[in-house]
VEXPAMAR-338150 format. One line per 5 residues: number of its first residue (from 0); their letters; for each residue x negated, y negated, z negated of N, C-alpha, C, O, CB. Coordinates in steps of 0.05 Angstrom, whole numbers, always signed. Atoms other than C-alpha are relative to their C-alpha. Glycine has a CB too. Layout:
N
NUM	a	X,Y,Z,X,Y,Z,X,Y,Z,X,Y,Z,X,Y,Z  ... .
END
This chain:
56
0	miesv	+17,+19,+11,-1299,-1515,-3206,-29,+9,+1,-47,-6,+10,+7,-7,-29  +27,-11,-1,-1360,-1470,-3212,-10,+2,+29,-33,-3,+34,-1,+28,-14  +7,-2,-28,-1359,-1459,-3137,-9,-27,+11,-27,-29,+27,+23,+11,+17  +7,+27,-9,-1361,-1534,-3125,-28,-8,-10,-44,-20,+5,+20,-20,-10  +26,+6,+11,-1421,-1542,-3171,-22,+16,+14,-43,+6,+20,-1,+6,-31 .
5	trftv	+19,-17,-14,-1456,-1483,-3138,-5,-11,+28,-28,-13,+37,+10,+28,+1  +2,+10,-28,-1442,-1511,-3068,-16,-26,+0,-33,-30,+17,+28,-5,+12  +14,+25,+2,-1467,-1580,-3089,-30,+4,-6,-47,-8,+6,+12,-18,-21  +28,-6,+8,-1530,-1551,-3121,-16,+11,+24,-38,+2,+29,-1,+19,-23  +14,-12,-23,-1548,-1509,-3060,-3,-21,+22,-24,-22,+35,+16,+24,+11 .
10	falyq	+3,+21,-20,-1534,-1568,-3013,-22,-20,-8,-37,-29,+9,+27,-15,+3  +21,+18,+10,-1578,-1614,-3056,-28,+13,+4,-47,-1,+12,+4,-8,-29  +25,-14,-4,-1634,-1562,-3055,-8,+1,+30,-31,-2,+37,+1,+28,-11  +5,+0,-29,-1627,-1556,-2979,-10,-27,+9,-29,-28,+24,+26,+8,+15  +8,+26,-8,-1632,-1631,-2970,-28,-7,-11,-44,-19,+4,+20,-21,-10 .
15	ltvmf	+26,+5,+12,-1692,-1636,-3017,-22,+16,+15,-44,+6,+19,-1,+7,-29  +19,-16,-15,-1726,-1580,-2979,-6,-11,+27,-29,-12,+36,+10,+29,+2  +4,+13,-26,-1715,-1614,-2912,-18,-25,-4,-36,-29,+12,+27,-8,+12  +16,+24,+5,-1743,-1679,-2941,-29,+8,-7,-48,-5,+3,+12,-17,-23  +26,-10,+7,-1802,-1641,-2971,-15,+9,+25,-39,+4,+28,+2,+23,-21 .
20	gilll	+13,-9,-25,-1816,-1609,-2903,-8,-23,+18,-29,-22,+30,+19,+18,+15  +7,+23,-16,-1814,-1676,-2868,-24,-14,-11,-42,-23,+3,+24,-19,+2  +22,+14,+13,-1861,-1707,-2919,-26,+15,+3,-48,+3,+5,+6,-5,-29  +24,-16,-3,-1910,-1649,-2912,-7,+6,+29,-25,+22,+34,+4,+26,-15  +6,-6,-28,-1910,-1650,-2836,-29,-5,+7,-41,+11,+20,+18,-17,+17 .
25	pvafa	+28,+3,-6,-1979,-1681,-2831,-18,+21,-13,-38,+30,-1,-9,-28,-9  +16,-21,+13,-2006,-1630,-2881,+4,+26,+15,-15,+41,+18,+9,+3,-29  -5,-24,-15,-1973,-1574,-2841,-16,+0,+26,-26,+21,+34,+30,+3,+6  +15,+1,-25,-2006,-1598,-2777,-30,+5,-6,-43,+19,+9,+3,-28,+14  +28,-5,+7,-2074,-1600,-2811,-5,+29,-8,-25,+41,-1,-8,-19,-23 .
30	arrlg	+3,-28,+8,-2063,-1531,-2842,+1,+18,+24,-14,+38,+25,+22,+7,-20  -2,-17,-24,-2043,-1502,-2775,-26,-1,+16,-34,+19,+28,+24,-9,+17  +25,+2,-14,-2107,-1528,-2744,-21,+18,-14,-40,+28,-1,-10,-29,+1  +19,-17,+14,-2144,-1489,-2798,+9,+30,+0,-5,+47,-10,-2,-9,-29  -10,-28,-3,-2102,-1426,-2783,+18,+8,-23,+24,+32,-26,-23,+18,+1 .
35	iqlpi	-18,-6,+22,-2056,-1431,-2844,+28,-10,+7,+31,-32,+17,-10,-14,-27  -27,+8,-6,-1981,-1432,-2835,+16,-2,-26,+17,+16,-42,+14,+21,+19  -16,+5,+24,-1936,-1462,-2889,+28,+12,+4,+38,+9,+26,+1,-30,-7  -26,-13,-3,-1870,-1425,-2902,+24,-18,-4,+45,-9,-14,+2,+23,-20  -22,+19,+4,-1826,-1488,-2903,+24,+8,+17,+47,+6,+8,-9,-28,+6 .
40	gdlie	-22,-8,-18,-1785,-1464,-2843,+16,+23,-11,+40,+24,-9,-11,+7,+27  -13,-23,+12,-1770,-1398,-2877,+18,-8,-24,+40,+1,-27,-20,+21,-9  -15,+10,+23,-1748,-1434,-2940,+25,-15,+8,+46,-11,-4,-18,-18,-17  -23,+15,-9,-1702,-1480,-2902,+21,+19,+11,+45,+16,+7,-8,-21,+22  -19,-19,-11,-1670,-1421,-2865,+14,+15,-23,+38,+20,-21,-15,+20,+18 .
45	rldsa	-12,-14,+22,-1658,-1384,-2931,+21,-18,-14,+43,-9,-21,-21,+9,-20  -19,+18,+13,-1625,-1445,-2963,+24,-6,+18,+46,-10,+8,-14,-26,-8  -22,+5,-19,-1584,-1457,-2900,+20,+23,-1,+44,+19,-1,-10,-4,+29  -19,-23,+1,-1556,-1386,-2903,+13,+1,-28,+37,+10,-29,-16,+26,+5  -13,+1,+26,-1544,-1393,-2978,+22,-20,-1,+43,-15,-13,-21,-6,-22 .
50	yaqta	-21,+20,-1,-1505,-1457,-2966,+24,+9,+17,+47,+4,+10,-11,-27,+10  -22,-10,-17,-1465,-1424,-2911,+17,+21,-15,+41,+22,-12,-12,+13,+26  -15,-19,+16,-1446,-1368,-2959,+17,-13,-21,+39,-3,-27,-20,+20,-13  -16,+14,+20,-1422,-1417,-3011,+22,-16,+12,+42,-22,-1,-18,-18,-17  -20,+16,-14,-1382,-1456,-2960,+25,+17,+7,+46,+6,+12,-11,-13,+25 .
55	n	-22,-18,-8,-1338,-1395,-2945,+20,+1,-22,+41,+15,-19,-9,+27,+6 .
END
């Protein structure tokens, strides 16, 4: 039961992070033109690996 809740929570965080990254895409393009890189990709990779660990 706890594993199911954990898996659902991590999956929901992953989906929200992907949505957040898509919504911030124009901001990321503008920031990159200024030489600033947003760490959204790193965050998505971490949540993806966390979800993969809970799926086992």
